[in-house]
VMD Tcl script that draws the C-alpha trace (Angstrom):
set ca {
  {154.71 281.72 131.79}
  {154.24 282.22 127.63}
  {151.28 281.45 125.60}
  {152.86 280.04 122.20}
  {149.17 277.74 121.52}
  {149.46 278.97 117.32}
  {153.16 277.27 117.21}
  {154.86 273.98 116.40}
  {157.07 272.80 118.72}
  {159.19 269.40 119.36}
  {159.34 268.01 122.41}
  {161.83 264.83 122.80}
  {161.25 262.84 126.19}
  {163.60 260.10 126.71}
  {165.14 257.92 129.05}
  {168.49 255.98 129.93}
  {168.41 251.96 128.79}
  {169.14 249.56 132.15}
  {170.43 252.50 133.68}
  {169.88 250.98 137.42}
  {172.12 247.92 135.76}
  {175.03 250.96 135.84}
  {178.07 251.24 138.70}
  {177.71 254.19 140.52}
  {180.54 255.48 138.56}
  {179.60 254.86 135.17}
  {176.03 255.92 136.37}
  {177.83 259.62 137.47}
  {179.91 259.80 134.28}
  {177.07 259.08 131.97}
  {174.74 261.47 133.37}
  {177.40 264.52 133.67}
  {178.16 263.32 130.16}
  {174.41 263.56 129.20}
  {174.16 267.26 130.68}
  {177.11 268.55 128.79}
  {175.75 266.72 125.62}
  {172.37 268.50 126.72}
  {174.14 272.03 127.64}
  {176.14 271.74 123.76}
  {172.61 271.00 122.15}
  {170.85 273.58 123.87}
  {173.41 276.43 122.66}
  {173.35 275.13 119.13}
  {169.84 274.53 118.67}
  {168.62 277.33 120.88}
  {166.57 274.48 123.49}
  {165.58 273.94 126.45}
  {166.08 270.63 128.41}
  {165.28 268.85 132.55}
  {166.66 266.25 133.50}
  {164.42 264.15 135.63}
  {163.96 261.03 137.40}
  {166.96 260.09 137.59}
  {167.53 258.96 134.19}
  {165.40 260.68 132.11}
  {165.20 263.85 130.32}
  {162.77 266.13 128.14}
  {163.97 268.37 125.67}
  {161.74 271.68 123.58}
  {162.90 272.54 120.37}
  {161.23 276.20 119.51}
  {163.02 275.20 115.58}
  {161.11 271.87 114.31}
  {163.12 271.76 111.57}
  {166.06 271.06 113.17}
  {164.68 269.01 115.70}
  {165.58 265.19 114.35}
  {169.10 266.35 114.09}
  {169.19 267.17 118.14}
  {167.66 263.84 118.78}
  {169.70 261.68 116.44}
  {172.98 263.44 117.73}
  {171.99 263.01 121.63}
  {171.05 259.38 120.59}
  {174.16 258.16 118.88}
  {176.87 260.10 121.35}
  {175.81 258.22 123.93}
  {175.30 254.93 121.92}
  {178.68 255.36 120.56}
  {180.50 255.33 124.28}
  {182.55 258.82 123.21}
  {182.65 260.00 126.71}
  {181.58 257.50 129.11}
  {180.47 253.75 128.70}
  {177.97 253.09 126.12}
  {174.42 253.55 126.86}
  {171.50 253.22 124.81}
  {167.79 255.58 124.82}
  {164.46 255.66 124.04}
  {163.27 258.68 122.45}
  {159.47 259.72 122.16}
  {159.89 262.81 119.70}
  {156.68 264.76 119.10}
  {155.42 267.46 117.19}
  {151.99 269.54 118.04}
  {150.99 273.23 120.28}
  {152.09 274.14 123.20}
  {150.15 276.29 125.10}
  {152.39 276.64 127.92}
  {155.86 276.65 128.35}
  {157.16 277.96 131.46}
  {160.84 277.65 132.82}
  {159.79 274.19 133.96}
  {159.56 272.00 131.36}
  {158.09 269.34 133.92}
  {155.04 272.14 134.08}
  {154.96 273.27 130.81}
  {151.41 272.08 129.30}
  {150.42 271.48 125.68}
  {149.50 268.48 122.98}
  {153.52 267.99 121.96}
  {154.28 267.28 125.73}
  {151.18 265.05 125.93}
  {152.31 262.87 122.92}
  {155.73 262.50 123.81}
  {155.80 261.55 127.05}
  {152.79 259.10 126.67}
  {154.32 257.48 124.24}
  {157.51 257.25 126.00}
  {155.55 255.24 128.52}
  {153.97 252.77 126.35}
  {156.56 252.35 123.92}
  {159.33 249.34 124.59}
  {162.85 249.87 125.71}
  {165.33 251.49 123.35}
  {163.00 252.65 120.70}
  {162.67 255.55 119.07}
  {159.33 256.90 118.17}
  {157.60 260.08 116.07}
  {154.29 261.36 117.06}
  {152.12 264.46 115.56}
  {149.74 266.42 116.82}
  {145.85 267.38 115.90}
  {147.39 270.08 113.19}
  {149.58 267.34 111.11}
  {150.52 263.80 110.30}
  {152.93 261.79 108.56}
  {152.26 258.58 108.52}
  {155.46 257.91 106.14}
  {157.68 259.35 108.39}
  {156.24 257.82 111.11}
  {156.63 254.50 109.39}
  {159.88 255.35 108.01}
  {161.23 256.15 111.86}
  {160.29 252.77 112.97}
  {162.75 251.43 110.24}
  {165.17 254.39 111.31}
  {165.25 252.56 115.08}
  {165.69 249.37 113.82}
  {168.84 250.07 111.80}
  {169.89 252.54 114.66}
  {169.63 249.57 117.39}
  {171.90 247.61 115.17}
  {175.17 249.55 115.09}
  {178.08 248.89 116.73}
  {179.77 251.35 119.23}
  {181.89 252.42 116.40}
  {179.74 252.76 113.53}
  {177.71 255.10 115.84}
  {180.78 257.06 116.22}
  {181.34 257.47 112.42}
  {177.36 257.80 111.70}
  {177.54 260.77 114.79}
  {180.07 262.95 113.03}
  {178.70 262.24 109.62}
  {175.59 263.95 110.87}
  {176.88 266.15 113.60}
  {179.82 267.93 110.60}
  {176.66 268.36 108.18}
  {177.35 265.34 105.86}
  {181.08 266.21 104.91}
  {183.75 264.97 102.81}
  {184.88 261.30 104.64}
  {188.17 262.70 105.05}
  {187.28 265.00 107.29}
  {185.88 262.61 109.97}
  {189.21 259.89 108.62}
  {191.02 262.83 109.85}
  {189.15 263.82 113.15}
  {188.63 260.24 114.23}
  {192.21 259.29 112.99}
  {190.98 256.37 110.62}
  {191.87 255.38 107.48}
  {189.53 257.17 104.36}
  {188.13 253.30 103.82}
  {187.66 252.42 107.59}
  {185.27 255.58 107.45}
  {183.12 254.62 104.01}
  {183.14 251.05 105.16}
  {181.48 252.43 108.76}
  {179.39 254.73 107.17}
  {177.58 252.23 104.87}
  {177.34 249.47 107.39}
  {175.62 252.49 109.39}
  {173.37 253.23 106.61}
  {174.65 256.85 106.87}
  {173.02 257.52 103.25}
  {169.47 256.54 103.90}
  {169.34 258.25 107.50}
  {170.36 261.79 105.95}
  {167.76 260.69 103.03}
  {165.31 260.09 106.47}
  {166.59 263.97 107.76}
  {165.97 265.41 104.58}
  {162.13 263.86 104.51}
  {162.07 265.10 108.01}
  {163.45 268.54 107.03}
  {161.16 268.98 104.35}
  {157.82 268.19 106.03}
  {158.55 269.71 108.94}
  {158.98 273.05 106.73}
  {155.27 272.91 106.30}
  {154.77 273.55 110.27}
  {156.14 276.28 109.93}
  {153.76 277.98 107.04}
}
mol new
graphics top color blue
foreach p $ca { graphics top sphere $p radius 0.5 }
foreach p [lrange $ca 0 end-1] q [lrange $ca 1 end] { graphics top cylinder $p $q radius 0.2 }
display resetview
């Protein structure tokens, strides 16, 4: 068990919306996809994750700066139905102190875990919310996250998929996405415009600027 009181962490707590309405086969495929995708995120972002309560999971990011990119990638991947039936997530991310990070996230302690878990319990299904610990604050980012959630929840599966690759490939030229998805560049451009891709990119840049201050 490690003392991490002086470092800021990001904690994501999330669950699958209406998971009980999935049939057994679809549920198993969704959970298999989630496990596989979180494993890839752990390797890419050096985070830890744990799936619990059947349809809920938690991710601990030691690098706050990259956390929101991962949060959106998880959301969009499952929402787009690339590998499994499309499902939506309720997500609560909190940035703050972590007093004790154990091998089991469910037994870890700290304000980031508390804020993330409490917000998930009180927010509406399909929401994306962000909270900050006692040492931090950003009203602008909190409000803009509400607009981001509204925009993401209005995406079609194809728009979510195109936006996923836009973020995953680090905002590439449209041709790269078109080639990967076997689509025309014009169709990619249309999906990116309708998904508010440039606004999402601006949001991630704002998040990164604010989170850089947590590392000083």
